[in-house]
C-alpha positions as CSV (number, residue, x, y, z in Angstrom):
1,X,120.8,83.1,74.2
2,X,118.1,81.2,72.3
3,X,120.3,78.1,71.8
4,X,123.7,76.8,72.6
5,X,126.1,75.8,69.9
6,X,129.3,73.8,70.7
7,X,132.0,73.1,68.2
8,X,133.0,69.4,67.8
9,X,135.7,69.0,65.2
10,X,134.5,72.2,63.6
11,X,130.9,71.0,63.4
12,X,128.3,73.1,65.3
13,X,126.0,71.0,67.6
14,X,122.7,72.3,69.0
15,X,122.4,71.4,72.7
16,X,119.3,73.2,73.7
17,X,116.0,73.9,71.8
18,X,115.8,77.2,70.0
19,X,113.4,78.7,72.5
20,X,115.6,78.0,75.5
21,X,117.6,80.5,77.5
22,X,120.5,80.0,79.8
23,X,122.1,82.1,82.5
24,X,125.4,80.9,84.0
25,X,127.8,81.6,86.7
26,X,127.7,84.8,88.7
27,X,124.7,86.3,86.8
28,X,122.6,83.2,87.6
29,X,123.5,83.4,91.3
30,X,122.8,87.1,91.5
31,X,119.4,86.8,89.8
32,X,118.4,83.9,92.1
33,X,119.5,85.7,95.3
34,X,117.8,89.0,94.2
35,X,114.5,87.2,93.5
36,X,114.6,85.3,96.8
37,X,115.5,88.5,98.8
38,X,112.6,90.3,97.2
39,X,110.2,87.6,98.6
40,X,111.7,88.1,102.1
41,X,111.3,91.9,101.8
42,X,107.7,91.4,100.9
43,X,106.9,90.0,104.3
44,X,109.6,91.6,106.5
45,X,107.5,94.6,107.5
46,X,104.9,92.2,109.0
47,X,107.2,90.7,111.6
48,X,106.6,91.3,115.3
49,X,103.9,93.0,117.4
50,X,104.4,96.3,115.6
51,X,104.4,94.8,112.1
52,X,102.0,96.0,109.4
53,X,99.3,94.2,107.5
54,X,99.1,93.5,103.8
55,X,96.0,93.8,101.6
56,X,96.0,91.2,98.9
57,X,93.5,91.6,96.0
58,X,93.2,88.8,93.5
59,X,92.0,88.9,89.9
60,X,88.4,88.4,91.0
61,X,88.6,91.3,93.4
62,X,88.5,89.1,96.5
63,X,90.4,90.8,99.4
64,X,92.6,89.2,102.1
65,X,93.9,91.4,104.9
66,X,96.6,89.7,106.9
67,X,100.1,89.8,108.3
68,X,100.5,86.0,108.4
69,X,103.6,85.2,106.4
70,X,102.3,81.9,105.1
71,X,99.0,83.4,103.9
72,X,100.7,86.3,102.2
73,X,103.2,84.1,100.3
74,X,100.5,81.6,99.3
75,X,98.4,84.4,97.8
76,X,101.3,85.8,95.7
77,X,101.4,84.7,92.1
78,X,105.2,84.3,91.9
79,X,106.9,83.1,88.7
80,X,110.6,83.1,89.4
81,X,111.8,79.6,90.3
82,X,114.2,80.7,93.1
83,X,111.4,82.8,94.7
84,X,109.2,79.7,94.6
85,X,111.8,77.8,96.6
86,X,111.7,80.5,99.4
87,X,107.9,80.3,99.4
88,X,108.3,76.5,99.9
89,X,110.2,77.5,103.1
90,X,107.1,79.2,104.4
91,X,104.8,76.3,103.5
92,X,107.0,73.7,105.1
93,X,107.4,75.8,108.3
94,X,103.6,76.3,108.5
95,X,102.9,72.6,107.9
96,X,105.6,71.4,110.4
97,X,105.0,73.8,113.3
98,X,102.2,76.1,112.4
99,X,104.0,79.4,113.2
100,X,107.2,81.3,112.6
101,X,106.8,81.5,108.8
102,X,107.8,85.1,108.5
103,X,110.9,84.5,110.7
104,X,112.0,81.6,108.5
105,X,111.6,83.6,105.3
106,X,113.3,86.7,106.6
107,X,116.3,84.7,107.9
108,X,116.5,82.9,104.6
109,X,116.6,86.2,102.7
110,X,119.3,87.6,105.0
111,X,121.4,84.4,104.7
112,X,121.3,84.8,100.9
113,X,122.3,88.4,101.1
114,X,125.3,87.5,103.3
115,X,126.1,84.6,101.0
116,X,126.1,87.0,98.0
117,X,128.6,89.3,99.8
118,X,130.9,86.3,100.4
119,X,130.6,85.3,96.7
120,X,131.7,88.8,95.8
121,X,134.8,88.2,97.9
122,X,135.5,85.1,95.8
123,X,134.4,82.6,98.4
124,X,133.1,79.5,96.5
125,X,129.4,78.6,97.0
126,X,130.2,75.1,98.3
127,X,132.4,76.6,101.1
128,X,129.6,78.9,102.1
129,X,127.1,76.0,102.1
130,X,129.5,74.0,104.3
131,X,129.8,76.9,106.7
132,X,126.1,77.4,106.9
133,X,125.6,73.7,107.6
134,X,128.0,73.9,110.4
135,X,126.4,77.0,111.9
136,X,122.9,75.6,111.6
137,X,123.9,72.4,113.4
138,X,125.6,74.3,116.1
139,X,122.7,76.7,116.5
140,X,120.3,73.8,117.0
141,X,122.5,72.5,119.8
142,X,122.9,75.9,121.4
143,X,119.2,76.4,121.7
144,X,119.1,73.7,124.4
145,X,121.2,76.1,126.6
146,X,118.3,78.7,126.8
147,X,115.4,76.1,126.8
148,X,113.0,76.3,129.8
149,X,111.0,73.3,130.9
150,X,107.2,73.7,130.9
151,X,104.5,71.1,131.5
152,X,100.8,70.8,130.3
153,X,99.6,71.5,133.9
154,X,101.1,75.1,133.8
155,X,98.1,76.8,132.2
156,X,99.3,80.3,133.0
157,X,102.6,79.8,131.1
158,X,100.8,78.2,128.1
159,X,98.5,81.2,127.9
160,X,101.6,83.5,127.8
161,X,103.0,81.4,125.0
162,X,99.8,81.7,123.0
163,X,99.7,85.4,123.8
164,X,103.2,85.9,122.3
165,X,102.0,84.2,119.0
166,X,99.0,86.5,119.0
167,X,100.9,89.8,119.7
168,X,101.6,90.4,116.1
169,X,98.1,89.5,114.9
170,X,95.1,91.8,114.2
171,X,93.3,90.1,117.1
172,X,95.5,91.6,119.7
173,X,92.5,93.6,121.1
174,X,91.0,90.3,122.3
175,X,94.2,88.2,122.5
176,X,93.7,87.1,126.1
177,X,90.3,85.6,125.1
178,X,91.7,83.9,122.0
179,X,94.8,82.6,124.0
180,X,92.7,81.1,126.7
181,X,90.5,79.4,124.1
182,X,93.6,78.0,122.4
183,X,94.9,76.6,125.6
184,X,91.6,75.1,126.6
185,X,91.0,73.6,123.2
186,X,94.4,71.9,123.0
187,X,94.3,70.7,126.6
188,X,90.9,69.1,125.9
189,X,92.1,67.0,123.0
190,X,95.7,66.3,124.3
191,X,96.4,62.8,125.3
192,X,99.3,61.3,127.3
193,X,100.9,58.2,125.8
194,X,104.0,56.1,126.2
195,X,106.1,58.6,124.4
196,X,104.7,61.7,126.2
197,X,101.9,64.1,125.3
198,X,100.4,64.5,121.8
199,X,97.6,66.6,120.4
200,X,96.0,66.2,117.0
201,X,94.8,69.7,116.0
202,X,92.4,68.2,113.4
203,X,90.2,67.4,116.4
204,X,89.6,71.1,117.0
205,X,86.8,72.4,114.7
206,X,86.7,76.1,114.0
207,X,83.5,77.9,113.0
208,X,83.5,81.6,111.9
209,X,80.4,83.7,112.5
210,X,80.2,87.4,111.7
211,X,78.5,89.5,114.3
212,X,79.3,90.6,117.8
213,X,83.0,91.0,118.7
214,X,86.1,88.9,119.0
215,X,85.7,88.8,122.8
216,X,82.4,86.9,122.3
217,X,84.3,83.9,120.8
218,X,83.8,80.8,122.9
219,X,84.5,77.1,123.2
220,X,82.0,74.2,123.0
221,X,83.0,71.0,124.8
222,X,81.7,68.9,121.9
223,X,80.9,69.4,118.2
224,X,78.6,71.8,116.2
225,X,77.2,70.7,112.9
226,X,75.6,72.8,110.2
227,X,72.3,70.9,110.2
228,X,68.8,71.2,111.8
229,X,66.4,68.6,113.4
230,X,64.9,66.5,110.7
231,X,61.3,66.4,111.6
232,X,59.1,69.0,113.2
233,X,57.7,66.5,115.6
234,X,61.1,65.6,117.0
235,X,62.4,67.2,120.2
236,X,64.7,70.2,119.6
237,X,66.6,69.6,122.8
238,X,67.7,66.3,124.4
239,X,69.2,66.1,127.9
240,X,71.5,63.2,128.9
241,X,71.8,62.3,125.2
242,X,72.6,58.7,124.1
243,X,73.8,59.1,120.5
244,X,73.7,56.5,117.8
245,X,76.2,57.3,115.0
246,X,75.1,55.5,111.9
247,X,76.8,55.2,108.5
248,X,73.9,53.5,106.7
249,X,70.6,54.5,105.1
250,X,67.7,54.2,107.5
251,X,65.2,53.3,104.8
252,X,64.2,50.2,102.7
253,X,67.1,49.2,100.6
254,X,66.6,49.2,96.9
255,X,67.9,46.3,94.7
256,X,71.2,46.9,92.9
257,X,69.6,45.7,89.7
258,X,66.4,46.5,87.9
259,X,63.5,44.5,89.4
260,X,59.8,44.1,88.6
261,X,57.1,43.2,91.1
262,X,53.9,41.9,89.6
263,X,50.8,42.5,91.7
264,X,47.5,40.9,90.6
265,X,45.0,42.5,93.1
266,X,44.5,45.4,95.5
267,X,45.2,43.4,98.6
268,X,48.7,42.6,97.4
269,X,49.4,46.3,97.1
270,X,48.4,46.9,100.7
271,X,50.4,43.9,101.9
272,X,53.5,45.2,100.0
273,X,53.1,48.6,101.6
274,X,52.5,47.1,105.0
275,X,55.7,45.0,104.7
276,X,57.7,48.1,103.8
277,X,56.3,49.9,106.8
278,X,57.1,47.0,109.1
279,X,60.7,47.0,107.9
280,X,61.0,50.6,108.8
281,X,59.3,50.0,112.2
282,X,61.9,47.3,112.9
283,X,64.7,49.7,112.1
284,X,63.4,52.3,114.5
285,X,62.7,49.6,117.1
286,X,66.4,48.6,117.0
287,X,67.4,52.2,117.6
288,X,64.9,52.4,120.5
289,X,66.0,49.1,122.1
290,X,69.7,50.2,122.0
291,X,68.7,53.1,124.3
292,X,69.5,55.9,121.8
293,X,67.6,59.1,121.9
294,X,69.6,60.9,119.3
295,X,70.5,59.5,115.8
296,X,73.2,61.2,113.7
297,X,73.2,59.6,110.3
298,X,75.8,60.0,107.6
299,X,73.3,58.9,104.9
300,X,69.6,59.2,104.3
301,X,66.6,58.7,106.6
302,X,63.2,57.7,105.1
303,X,60.2,60.0,105.7
304,X,58.4,57.1,107.4
305,X,61.4,56.5,109.6
306,X,61.4,60.1,110.6
307,X,57.7,59.8,111.6
308,X,58.3,56.8,113.8
309,X,61.4,58.4,115.4
310,X,59.4,61.5,116.2
311,X,56.7,59.3,117.8
312,X,59.4,57.7,120.0
313,X,60.9,61.1,121.0
314,X,64.1,60.4,119.1
315,X,66.0,63.4,117.6
316,X,67.5,62.7,114.2
317,X,69.9,64.4,111.8
318,X,70.8,63.1,108.4
319,X,73.5,63.5,105.7
320,X,76.2,64.6,108.2
321,X,79.7,64.9,106.8
322,X,82.1,62.1,107.4
323,X,84.6,64.4,109.1
324,X,81.9,65.8,111.4
325,X,80.5,62.4,112.4
326,X,84.1,61.2,113.2
327,X,84.6,64.3,115.4
328,X,81.3,63.6,117.2
329,X,82.5,60.0,117.8
330,X,85.7,61.3,119.4
331,X,83.8,63.9,121.4
332,X,81.1,61.6,122.8
333,X,83.0,58.3,123.0
334,X,80.6,56.7,120.6
335,X,81.4,54.3,117.7
336,X,80.1,54.5,114.2
337,X,78.1,51.6,113.0
338,X,77.6,50.5,109.3
339,X,74.4,48.6,110.0
340,X,71.6,49.0,112.5
341,X,71.9,45.3,113.4
342,X,75.3,46.1,115.0
343,X,73.8,48.9,117.2
344,X,73.7,48.3,121.0
345,X,74.2,50.3,124.1
346,X,78.0,49.9,124.0
347,X,78.2,51.8,120.7
348,X,76.4,54.9,121.9
349,X,78.1,58.2,122.5
350,X,77.2,60.4,125.5
351,X,76.6,64.1,125.8
352,X,75.0,66.2,128.5
353,X,72.9,68.1,126.0
354,X,72.1,67.9,122.2
355,X,70.1,70.8,121.0
356,X,69.2,72.9,117.9
357,X,70.2,76.6,118.0
358,X,70.4,79.5,115.6
359,X,73.8,81.1,115.3
360,X,73.4,84.3,113.2
361,X,71.1,83.4,110.3
362,X,72.0,79.7,110.3
363,X,70.7,76.8,112.3
364,X,73.2,74.4,114.0
365,X,73.0,71.2,116.1
366,X,75.1,71.4,119.2
367,X,76.4,68.2,120.6
368,X,77.7,69.6,123.9
369,X,78.7,69.0,127.5
370,X,80.4,65.7,126.6
371,X,82.0,64.2,129.8
372,X,85.5,63.8,128.3
373,X,85.5,65.3,124.8
374,X,88.5,64.5,122.6
375,X,87.1,66.8,119.9
376,X,85.9,70.4,120.6
377,X,84.6,73.3,118.6
378,X,85.6,77.0,118.8
379,X,83.2,79.6,117.5
380,X,85.1,82.8,116.4
381,X,83.0,85.9,116.3
382,X,83.9,89.2,114.6
383,X,82.5,92.4,113.1
384,X,83.1,91.1,109.5
385,X,84.3,88.2,107.4
386,X,87.7,89.9,107.1
387,X,88.0,90.0,110.9
388,X,86.9,86.3,111.4
389,X,89.2,85.1,108.6
390,X,92.2,86.8,110.3
391,X,91.0,85.5,113.7
392,X,91.0,82.0,112.4
393,X,94.6,82.4,111.1
394,X,95.7,83.8,114.4
395,X,93.8,81.1,116.4
396,X,95.4,78.4,114.3
397,X,98.9,79.8,115.1
398,X,98.0,79.9,118.8
399,X,96.8,76.3,119.0
400,X,99.9,75.3,117.0
401,X,102.4,76.9,119.5
402,X,100.5,75.5,122.5
403,X,100.5,72.0,120.9
404,X,104.3,72.3,120.2
405,X,105.1,73.2,123.8
406,X,102.9,70.5,125.3
407,X,104.5,67.8,123.1
408,X,108.1,69.1,123.5
409,X,107.9,70.3,127.1
410,X,110.2,73.2,126.3
411,X,110.0,76.9,125.5
412,X,112.5,79.7,124.9
413,X,112.4,83.5,125.5
414,X,111.2,85.6,122.6
415,X,111.8,89.2,121.7
416,X,114.9,88.6,119.6
417,X,116.8,87.2,122.5
418,X,117.5,83.7,120.9
419,X,118.9,85.3,117.8
420,X,121.2,87.6,119.8
421,X,122.3,84.7,122.0
422,X,123.0,82.5,119.0
423,X,124.8,85.2,117.1
424,X,127.2,85.7,120.0
425,X,127.8,82.0,120.5
426,X,128.3,81.4,116.8
427,X,131.0,84.1,116.6
428,X,132.7,82.3,119.5
429,X,132.3,79.0,117.6
430,X,133.8,80.5,114.5
431,X,137.0,81.4,116.4
432,X,137.6,77.6,116.9
433,X,137.4,76.9,113.1
434,X,139.9,77.3,110.3
435,X,139.4,77.8,106.5
436,X,137.0,79.9,104.6
437,X,134.0,78.2,106.4
438,X,134.8,80.6,109.2
439,X,133.5,83.4,107.0
440,X,130.3,81.6,106.4
441,X,129.7,80.8,110.1
442,X,130.3,84.5,110.9
443,X,127.9,85.5,108.1
444,X,125.3,83.1,109.5
445,X,125.7,84.7,113.0
446,X,125.3,88.2,111.6
447,X,122.3,87.1,109.5
448,X,120.4,86.1,112.6
449,X,120.6,89.7,113.9
450,X,118.0,90.5,111.2
451,X,115.2,89.4,113.5
452,X,115.8,91.9,116.4
453,X,116.8,94.5,113.8
454,X,113.5,94.0,112.0
455,X,111.5,94.0,115.2
456,X,113.0,97.4,116.0
457,X,112.5,98.8,112.5
458,X,108.9,97.8,112.5
459,X,108.4,99.6,115.8
460,X,109.9,102.8,114.5
461,X,113.1,102.4,116.6
462,X,116.8,102.8,115.8
463,X,117.8,99.2,115.1
464,X,121.6,99.9,115.5
465,X,121.1,101.2,119.0
466,X,118.7,98.4,120.0
467,X,120.9,95.6,118.7
468,X,123.9,97.1,120.4
469,X,122.1,97.4,123.7
470,X,120.8,93.8,123.5
471,X,124.3,92.5,122.7
472,X,125.8,94.5,125.6
473,X,123.2,93.1,128.1
474,X,125.0,91.0,130.8
475,X,121.8,89.3,132.1
476,X,120.2,86.2,130.6
477,X,116.9,86.3,128.7
478,X,117.1,90.0,127.8
479,X,115.1,90.8,124.6
480,X,113.2,93.6,123.0
481,X,109.9,94.5,124.8
482,X,107.4,95.8,122.3
483,X,104.3,94.8,124.3
484,X,101.2,97.0,124.3
485,X,101.3,97.7,128.0
486,X,104.7,99.2,127.8
487,X,103.8,101.8,125.2
488,X,105.5,104.6,127.2
489,X,108.8,102.8,127.2
490,X,108.5,101.1,123.8
491,X,111.6,99.1,122.8
492,X,113.2,99.0,126.2
493,X,115.2,95.7,126.7
494,X,113.6,93.5,129.4
495,X,113.6,90.0,130.8
496,X,111.5,88.0,128.4
497,X,110.6,85.3,130.9
498,X,109.2,87.7,133.5
499,X,107.4,89.7,130.8
500,X,105.8,86.4,129.5
501,X,107.2,86.8,126.0
502,X,107.8,83.1,125.2
503,X,108.0,80.8,122.2
504,X,108.1,77.1,121.6
505,X,111.6,75.8,120.9
506,X,110.3,73.7,118.0
507,X,109.3,76.8,116.1
508,X,112.8,78.4,116.3
509,X,114.5,75.1,115.5
510,X,112.3,74.6,112.4
511,X,112.8,78.3,111.3
512,X,116.6,77.9,111.4
513,X,116.5,74.6,109.7
514,X,114.1,75.7,106.9
515,X,115.9,79.0,106.3
516,X,119.4,77.5,106.2
517,X,118.4,74.7,103.9
518,X,116.7,77.1,101.4
519,X,119.8,79.4,101.4
520,X,122.1,76.4,100.9
521,X,120.0,75.1,98.0
522,X,119.9,78.5,96.2
523,X,123.6,79.3,96.8
524,X,124.6,76.0,95.1
525,X,122.9,77.0,91.8
526,X,125.2,78.4,89.2
527,X,123.2,77.6,86.0
528,X,119.6,78.3,85.1
529,X,118.2,76.9,81.9
530,X,114.7,78.1,81.0
531,X,112.4,76.9,78.3
532,X,110.4,79.8,76.9
533,X,106.7,79.3,75.8
534,X,105.0,76.0,75.1
535,X,102.9,76.2,78.3
536,X,105.8,75.1,80.5
537,X,105.9,76.0,84.2
538,X,108.5,78.7,83.4
539,X,105.8,80.6,81.5
540,X,108.2,82.2,79.0
541,X,110.1,84.0,81.8
542,X,113.6,85.4,81.3
543,X,115.8,83.7,83.8
544,X,116.9,86.9,85.5
545,X,113.6,88.4,86.2
546,X,110.0,89.0,85.1
547,X,108.6,90.0,81.7
548,X,108.3,93.7,81.2
549,X,111.2,94.6,83.4
550,X,109.4,93.8,86.7
551,X,111.6,93.1,89.8
552,X,112.7,89.4,89.9
553,X,110.5,87.2,92.0
554,X,107.5,89.5,92.1
555,X,105.9,89.1,88.7
556,X,102.1,88.5,88.7
557,X,101.6,89.5,92.3
558,X,98.0,90.3,93.3
559,X,97.6,94.0,94.3
560,X,99.4,94.2,97.6
561,X,99.1,97.4,99.5
């Protein structure tokens, strides 16, 4: 309807603008659930080590090839508001824990489908939401029963956890290399405090470089910056580097206002130039006295200053990004000074070696071999930009899961075992409840089985047989083994712990939390009021779907193959 008219004492009253549309009740619920489920289906085939990739092509023809759920959903140009809510699930999951985005979205889609079935059976949305809240809270508690303690000193176990995150990625051919890099990088920057371990992943710099293969990726105990040595007379390599980090111009300061200098004879000109030169000399002398043999400057360095530094054998780099100079400070233990007058030996950073090196076609400065670097750099190699892009996404997931385990000190088995375990326990929990919430708790339990079901489907196996076999298993930690080395017995249930298929407990907790909250939010909506045209966010969209009869939730998607 274009407008709503209500009769008040026989007088029609216009409630909405003429270009508004409204969908109410069951139709609104069905449209929202259909749109949200369509988003879950878009990424479902990417789940697990046998999942497929998506090719995303935008309006400019740029191509992204990935199976990372967060990346796929970020690239989709979705118009339906309920579908946008599900995409927010992926974004919040990615931001909070860095992995498990596909799991969260797939579970959210299944919870909505099960909720839709309950609505058809005349169960009210608020009762379903109440049951889902109960089930999600209980599931979070139950995860503790299958949690396994792990410490930062257990490098082998951390590598297995990183490997599990990489199993489904395109980098699986070099996953051991990438997993080891992830563990080494996180352990280098991790710090133990009063409240346990913490690791700030912003201190890991990632550089992509096309050429060679993924297995040639490597870690630098320090920072690499995209610069070259400033002056040809300066050394290209400095051993036992003492590094001055300067956030000031190394040049004669100009006045902040227009000034005029009157010179009456030639001697005054020379005296003025000599004075300027002496000021520059004093600046370089301060650097030399401090003991610095490398200067990394965030601002400019005068040509004359470059000349004097070269004569003193000091390497200099200028106009370094703030983020890079901060990382160098963390890597070398140096402190950034805002004035050369502050500089002394206590402010200098230390590195075993600072040198200039070509990487591919570009020149970089390596600040390496720092004694105790709290910032490191990982160089990812690959045959093409598509490969290194996906390698960076995979590596980011790997360092995220390693960070999660180090900070929490807990992991759980993978391979669909947590979902089967929770499904069984939630059915038992439902038996202790009364009221229609019981139906919602059972629906939640059944919805969790979508994860092992999807893992089996994506591997070309019979999901009914697989799930039945996993449910019937008497032993603990039995999940679906889809690892590469067991290709001959693909899909055979196995002990996830002994096979090294492990996940951080934080990822699973967040996935359950994000999925249930999204489902609860959408199931409570029974009225959609959309304003057509006028440049609004709704973009003239009919509330039930997309213009031109496209499936709800998928309008305006880039070419996905």
